[in-house]
N, C-alpha and C positions, 0 to 999 in steps of 0.2 A: 725310298722304290718301296720294300716289302711298310712301313708303316703306312703311307697313304693305300695300298690295297686295304689292308690288315681299316684302318679305318673306311671307306666307303664298304667294307664290307657288313664290318657294323653300323655305317650306316642305315643298307638297304632293312636290317634280319630288324630295326631298331621297327622302320613300316614302314614291314609287311607279317608282323606277326599279328600288332592288333590289326588291320585292315582283314588278314584271313580272320580272329578269332571274330569278328562281327558281321560277318558275311553267311556264319557257319550256321545264324538258327537266326530271322527276318522276323521271331513273332516272338524277342524275348520282350515281358512288363515284367514289369514288379506288383503290377497290382492283380488282383482275381478279383471277377467280379464279381459284384453283392445278390445274393440270391434277394432277387420279390415278397418283397411285404407278403402275406396273409390279406389273404380284405376279408374284413370288417360283417357281419351278418347286417344288413340294414333293418333300425325299430318300428316301427308306425309307430304315432303320434299316439295311442291311446295305449302304447308299450311302455312308453319312453318312461322313468322315475323320475316320481314326482321332487325329488331333491338339486336345489344348483348343484353347479360345481363347486362353489366357494361361497361359504357363510351361510346364512341365510335371506329368504323372500322378505321377511320384511324389513323396514328399517326401522333401524336403532342410534334414536340420537342420545348423547349422552348427557348428565344430569347435571347437568352443571352447582360448584361448585357452595360450599354455604359463607355466608358474610365472617369475616373476622372476630373474632371475639374480642368484646374485652379491647379498644384501641381511640383513644384522643387522641386526637391527631396535634404535636404541638402549637402553641401561643404565635402569633405571629408578633415580631419586633418590628418595630419600625429602628431603623440606628442611621441619626441623620449626618449626614455628608458632613465628612472633614475641610473645616476654612484652608481655604491656598494662605498658607506662611509666607508677604512675600518678604523678599530682605529691606533694608535702606536704597537708598538710593545707588550711586555706582560712581566715584569721579573720573576720567579719564584723564593720567596724565599726560600723556597727549594734544590732546584736542582741548584740554581744560573743560569743558562737560560736566556738564553731572546728571546719565540719563537714565532713568526709576526704572525699575527695576521691573519685567509681570510675576503674575500671579500665576503656582502652579501645583499643582498635587502632589502630594509626594508616594514618590510606592513602598515611604520602612510606616514604620508604625503607627497609628493616629494620625494616618496620612505627614507624618516631614519626611524633607525634604534630605535623600540621599546622596548621596555622592555623582554618582552615574546621573541621576534630575541633575543634580546644580552642575557639570558638567552639559546636559542639554538645553536646557533653560539658557546658559549664558550660546548657546551655539548660535540658539535661536534668537533674540535678541542682537548677536552683528550681524545676522542676518532681519532681523526686521528695519534697529536704525543704523544702517552699510556704512560705508566708508568715510561718511560728511561728519558724525554724531559719535564715531569710536575709532576712527580710528588705521596702526594697523589691525586684523582680527587679529592674530592673535595674538597682541599684547595685548589685545582687552578678553579672549576669550580666555589669555593665561590669566590678570589681574580679579576678570571674572568668579575662575574658581579659586579664588582664593583668595578672596574677601570675610 
C-alpha cells in the first residue's frame, strides 16, 4: 500500500511542477523584437548618380574569333560497299529439297560473315522458306550453321 501512495505522489509532482513553471511567466518568448531600420534620405532626380549599379550603360558585344589558320579539310574518299557473299545452296535431308541461301552482308572485316551473322541468316531463312521446304526448324538451322 505504501508503494501505491509513493507512485501517486510522484505522478502528482510530475504533472504539477511543469504546469506551475509555465504559468509563472506568461510573456516568455525566445525572440527579441527587431529594431526598425533607419530611413534613407530620398535623392532627387538631379542628384541621382550617373553610374549604373552593375556594369556599363553602353552595349558591349563580344569580338568574333579569328578563323583557324592553315586548315585543310581531309579529302572525301568514296568507299564502295562490300558485296554480299552468298554461300552455296543448302540440301535439306528431311525434305530432300535444295534451298538457296539468302545474301547477307556480314559484320566481320571486309563484310565477311561472322558466326552470329550465319546464325541470324539461317534462322531468317527457316522462317522465309517455312516448314514445307525446311522440315524441322531446329534441324534446318543446325545444318545451315554447320555448313
